[in-house]
N, C-alpha and C positions, 0 to 999 in steps of 0.2 A: 326382585324385591319381594319378600314374603308377605303374605296377607297380614300376619301379626304385626309386622313393622309398619305396614300401611295404616292399620287401625290405630297404632300408637301415635303416628304422625298426626292423624286427624284429631285424636284426643288432646294432644299437646297444643294443636292449633286452637281448639276450643278454649283451652286453659288461657292462652294468650288473650283471646277476645274477652274472656271473663275478667281477667286481671286488669284489663284496660279501664274498667269501671271502678276498680278498687283503689286503695290508697297507693300513692306513688311508690313507696318503698317495696310493697309486695310485687308490683309490676317490674321494678328494677331488678329485684332479686331473681325473678323468674327469667328475665332476659339474660342476666348474668350467668345463671345456671345453664341455660340453653347454649350460650356461646362457649362457655368453658367445657361443656361436654362435647363440643365439636359438631353439634347437630343444627346449628343456626342456618346452614345453607338450605334447610327445608322451609325456613320461615323468613326469608330475606325481605319480602315485601311487607309482611306484618311488622317485623322489628324495625325496619327502616321508617315506616309510617309512624309508629308509636314514638320512636326517638325524635323524629322531626317535630312532633307535637310538643314533646317535653322540652325541646330546645327553644321553642317559642317562649316558654315561661321561665327559661333558665335565668335571665337577668333578675327576676324577682327574688332569687335566692340571696342576692347581695343587699336586699333591703332589711334593715334592722339587725339585731344581734342574734346569732344562732347559738343555741345551747350546745354543750359538749355532746349531748345525745344525737345531735343532728349531723355530726361529722361523718358518720358512716354513710348516711343517705346522700349527702352532698358529694362525698368522694366517689361513691359508686356512680352517681349520675354523671359527674365530670368525666370519669374514665370511659363509661359507655358511650358518651357523646363524642369524645375524641376518637375512640376506636371506630366510630361510625363515620368519621371524617368531618364532624362539625367543629367549628372554631370556638369551642367553649373557652371562655376566659378563665385563667387561673386566679384572677383577682377575687374570685368568689371565696377563696380561703382566707382572705384578709379578716373576715369576721371571727375567725378562730384565734386571732392574735391578741395578745395583751397590749392595749393602747399605751401603757406606761413603758413597756420594754421593747415593743415592736417584734416580739418573738411569739411563737406558738405557746398558748397557755399550758402550763405544766399539768393543770387539772385534766387535760385531755388524755394523759397517760393511763388514767383509770379505765378508759373506754378502749379495750384491746381491739375489738372488732372495728371501731372507728379509726384507730391508729393503723391497723392493717389495711383498711380501705384507702387511707391517705398515702400509705407506702406504695401500694399498687398504682394509685393515681399519679404519684410523683414520677413514675417511670414513663409517663406520657408527655414529659416535658419537651419543649422545643426551645431553640435559642431565644433568650430574653425572659424565660420563665424563672426568674430568680426565686420566687416564692416556692416553686416546686423543688428547687435545689435545697432550700431551707427545710422543706417538708421531708425530703429524703434523709437529711442528716438527723432531724428530730425523730422521725419514726424508726429509723434503723437502730438508733441508740436504745429506744424504749422496747422495741420488739426483741432485741437480743437479750434483754433482761427479764423477759416474760418467763414465769415459772410454769412449766407445763402442768404440774400437778394441781395448780390453782385454777386452771381453766378447763372448760368443757373439752373432751377429747377432740371433737370436731374442730374447734377453734385452735387448739394447740397444734393439731396437724397442719392446718392451713398456715399458721405462722411459721412453722418449721419448713414447710415446702416453699413459702414465699421468700424466706431468707436464703434458701438454697438456690432457688431459681425463680426470680420475679416473673409474673405472668407475661409481661410484655417481651421478655427475652427468651421465652420458652419455645420449644418445638411443638406445634399444635397437637399432633397426635399423641405425643408423650404427655403433654399437659392434660389432655382429655383422659388418658389412662390413669394418671395420678388422681385427678379430681373425682373420677368414678369411685376409686378405692377410698378416698377420703369421705366423699358425700354419702356413700352407702352406710356409713357408721353414724350419720346424723339422725337422731331420733325423730326429727321433724321433716325428714326428706320426703320429697314428692315421689311416690313409687311409680307413677306413670312416666314422668320425665326420666327417672333413673332407668326404667325398663327400656325406653327408647334409646337412651344413651348406650346401654350395653348391647342392644340388638344392632344398632347402627355401627358401633365400634367393630363388632365381630364381622358384620357385612363388609365394611370397608377394609378391614384387615385381610380378609380373604381376597378381595379385589387387588389390594396392593401387593400381596404375596404373589399372585398370579402375574402381575405386571413385572415385578422384580425377577421372577423366574423366566419370563419371556425375554427380558433384556439380557440376563446372564446366559441363557441358551444362545441367543444371537451372538454374543461376545465369544463364547467358547467355540461355536461352529466355525467362526472365522479365524480362530487360533491366533489372535493378535499377539498374545504373550509369547507363543512359540516362535513366531516369525520375528518378533521384536522384543527379545528378553530384557532389553534395557529399560523398557517402559514399566510404569507402576500399574499393577493389576487392581484397579479401583472402580470397577463397574458398578458395584452395589452402592458405593459412596456417591457416584454420579447420579444414580437413581434417587437416593435419599435427598440430595440437593434439590431436585425438582419436586419431590414429595413435600418438602418443607415450604415450597411456594404455593402450591395448591393441591389439596388432597381429595377434593370432591369427585364423585364418580364421573361426572360429565367431562372431566378433563383427562380421562384415562388415556386416550390416544395421544394427547399432547405430552403427558408424562413420559410415555414410552419413547416417543419421537425425540424429545429434548434430552432425555437421559443418554441416548445414543449420540446425539450431537455433542453433548458435553464430554462424553468419553472420547470421541474423535478429536475434539479440541485438546483434551488432556494428553492424548497420544502425540499430537504435534508439539505440544509444549515440552514433553519429555524428549522429543527428537532434537529440539533446540537446546535444551538444558543439559542433556546427559549423553548425547550420541554424536550428532553431526559436527563436522569441522566448520570453520568459518566460511570456507569456500562453498561447501555443500549447503550450508544454511542460506547463503546468498542466492544460490541457484534455485533452491526450493522456494524461497520468498518470491523471486521473480516469476516462477511458474504459477504460484498462487495468485499473484497480482494480475498476470495475464488471464488466468481463468476467471477471476472476478470481473475484469474489464469485458471479456467476451460474453459473460453471462448477462451483464447489464445491457449489452448491445443486442441481446436476444439470440445470439448464435447458439447458446447451449441450453436454451430454455427446455427444449424437448428432451435432451439428454439428461438434464438435472432432475426432471420430473420422475424419471424412472430410477435414477440413482437414489433419490431420497425415499421413494416408495419402497425400495429394497430394504431400507433401514427399519421399516416398520413390519418386517415379517415376524410386638409387645404381647401375652397369652390371652386367648379368648375368655370372655366372662361367662360363667355358668348362668344359664337361663336367658342369655341374650341370643336368641335364635335368629 
């Protein structure tokens, strides 16, 4: 970890503490930026504590009638709370409905940032969240009709990206890359947070490239494809599966290990699907079942330790050192 990156982490941590005393929206926007940049793992304790405190006052949002301008803040808070694992009720959005029709007020359509926030919040739905189903239908219709030339470039790009790939359904590292490119064009962007995002992205990208290279080298040295030409050569795909689960540097060993396990599992899947006869598959299955049974009895514990130990043998951003 370079000293410049260390300094930026400290500065962003101070920013979080400063915003904690500001208005709620400023704090929520900073937390959202940090999470979308993929740098939240540096500030897990701070973000967890801040959102827990906000969750305590969350029920108060349902008191009284919120104006159209409040939609963005309420939607952002709801999404961040659910992302953190808090059971935030979707009933909070009832205040944005027209009592006469029971539907979302059409006047909300003029608040593009608020509609976008509700759209992203809608993807946090769980079974029974009927109001979020309605929110997705309402927001999708209005966002698709947004005229890019009438909105600020930053907002227009966010809308376009959200319709293409909602945040909840995105691949974390790819989403971070897109958000960096979008956010750096925002006139009000926080240069300190942006600098850390670029530096951290480049740091992790180098680490992930090295891991992928190590996994591919392990795969090629054993010449699986040469010995078993019927199988799919998908070792990079196996690594990317694991990378999508956790990208943080502390999980480097686990990513490499599990990528190899997934590759071996894929190999056996191809043996069953594309190569072996029924009799061969039955014999192979019996052998695997015996192996698992012996392992659980402890007979192969020493052997497996060394078997598994053997297994473990997007463009950079300018200025992000």
